[in-house]
N, C-alpha and C positions, 0 to 999 in steps of 0.2 A: 392470808387470813381474810375472813369475811367480816363485814361490818353489819351489825343488826341494831336497829334503834326502834324504840317505841315512840309514837307520836300521839299525844292525847289532845284534849280540847284546850289546854293551857298554852295559848299562842305566844305568850311572853317567853316561853322556853324553846320555841322552835328554832331560834337563832343558834342555840348550842348544837342541835342536831344538824342543822344546815351547814354550819361551819365544819363539823366532822365529815359530813357527807361530801363536801367539796374538797376536803384536804387529805382525807385518809387514802393511803396507798393500799388498796385492797382488791381482791379478786372479784368480789361481788358485794353489792349493797342491798340489804333487805330492810324495808321500812314497814313496820307493823303499825297500823293506825286504827284508832277508834273509828267505827263506821260513821259516826256523826261528824267527823272532821272533814272540812273541805277547804281548799285553797292552800294546802301545804305545798311549798315550792320544790317538788321532787325533780331530780334530774333524769335524763333518759337512761342513765346507768342503773337506776333504782328499780327493784322489783317491789311492788306494793302489795301488802296483804291487809285487807279490811277485816276487822273482827267486831263482834257484837259484845261490847263490854258490859252490857246489862245482864249477861248470863251470870249464874253463880260461879265462883272462883274455879271450882274443879272442872266445870263444863268449859269455861274459858280456856283453862290450861289445856284440856284435851283438843279443843279447836286449834289452838296455837301449835300444839305439838304436831298435829296432822299437817297443818299448812306449812310449818317451818321445815319439817322433815323432807317435804317435796322440794324445797328450795336451798337448803343448806347442803354444801358439798361434803366431802369426806374429811374435811379438816378436823383436827382434834380440839380446836377452840375457835371461838369467835370473839371479836371486839364488840362490846355491848354498851349502848348508851341508854340510860334510864333517866335522862335529864327531863324528859317530858312524860306526862302521865301521872297516875296516882298509885297509891300503895297496892291496891288490888291488881291493877294492870301490871305493875312491876313484879309482884309475886307470881302472877300467871306466866309471864314471859321467862322469868328466871327458872321457874319449875319446869316449864316446857323444854327449854334448852338443855337443862341438866338431865332430863328424862330421855332426850333423843339418843344417846348422850353426847354432848359436846361440853368442853370447858368454856368458861366465861372469863374474859379480861375486861373489866370495866374501863371505859375510856371517856375522857372529857377533853374539851377544847378550852385552854386557858391562855393567859397572856404569854405563856411560854410555848404555846402551840399544842400539839396533840400530846396528851399524857395518859399513861395507863396508871390507874390508881390501886391496883392490887398486884 
């Protein structure tokens, strides 16, 4: 399974994404980030995608779909973290992934470790 996460400007939530990134047993890590974000501590295992989140939702979804399609393998589903970002960014990434099409398993890092919430 591949791990996909959105990283927004809300630095207080980056720890959730970083914990998953460092602990997930996955084939590939794709971090989608707002192009205004700087300083996110990505590892060398990560593929970074910058997106312009000022675009209207439908345009943002299309940009994400194009960029994700190039990086997502032939898996039927991905583990997705939407712990960071806002509603518009979350809707765009979920819609883009479902349109590729791949299934989504929402994932969090909790006191129990990695947990899938669906």
